[in-house]
N, C-alpha and C positions, 0 to 999 in steps of 0.2 A: 349536433343533436344526436346523430347516430352513434357518435363516440361515447355518449353517455347512456347508450342503450335505449334511447327514445327514437322511435321510428315515425317520421312525419307521415301524415295522411294527405289526401287531396284537399281536405278542408284546411289543413295547415297552410298549404301553398295558396289556397284561395284567400286566406286572411292576408298573407304577404302581398299577393298580386293586387288585392283591393287597396291595401295601404299605399302601395306604390302609385297606383292610379289616382288615388285621392290627393297625393302629393304632386301630381302632374307628371310623374315619371312613367308614362305608359309604355314607352319603348323598353325601359328597364323591366317592367312587369312582363312584357312580351318575351323578353330574354329569359326571365325566370321560368316562364311556362316551357320554353325550350329545354331548360335545364331539368325541369320537372319530368318532361317526357323522356329525356335521356336517362333518367334514373328509374324509369319504369312506371311512372305514375301517369295515368291518362286524364287529361282535363275533362271535367264534367260540364254540364250546362251552365253552372254558376261561373266557372272559370272563363268560359267563352263569353258569357254575358258581361262579366266585369271588363274584359278587354274591349269588347264592342262598345260598351258604354263609355269607357275611357277614351277610345279613339274618336267616337262621335262627339264627345264633349270638347275635345281639342280640334274638332272639325277636320280630322284626318279620316275622311270617309273612305278613301281607297283602302286604307289599312283595315278599317272596320269591315269592309266588304270582303277583304282577303281572309279575315278571321272567320267570317260567315262561311266562306267557301271551304275552309279547313274543317269547320264544324260539320258541314253537310257531308263532306268527303269521308268523314269518320263516323257517319251514322248518328250524329247528335242532332235531333230535331229542334229548330228554333222555337221559342215560346213567345208569349205576348211581350215580355220584357225585352227580348232580343229585337223584335220588330219595332217596338216603341223607341228604343235607343237609336236604331237605324233611321227610322222616319224622322225623329227629332233632328239628328245630324244632317240628314239629306235636306230637310226643309230649311235649316239655317244656312246651308251652302247653296240654296236656290237650285237644286238639281231636280227640277220638276219631273223629267222623264223617269229618273231613278225612283223618285217618290212614288209615282204611279205604278211602276213595275213592281216595286217592293210591296205596295199595298195589294196589288192583284195576286201576288204570290201568297200573301198573308190570308186572304179571304177565299 
């Protein structure tokens, strides 16, 4: 892309990350985000939400919670979509204590 004079933007990466997640390749999407960061692009709320939703859909809640931690560590505040994705995954994996803790953080 850059060889042709086209400079990708965060939105470009978000489209790719979303596509990978929809295909069930969430760990590949996570890897792409790491590449994105190494190239000087910082993920936005949409990037983080895509990954959290992807991991929650695959019931890989620990991974989703790790993404939430990275998000918070970098000053990106979760939104309703972030919490809805997490709560959905936590409920599906019967993690009651985590559901309640996440809910309390949310309200």
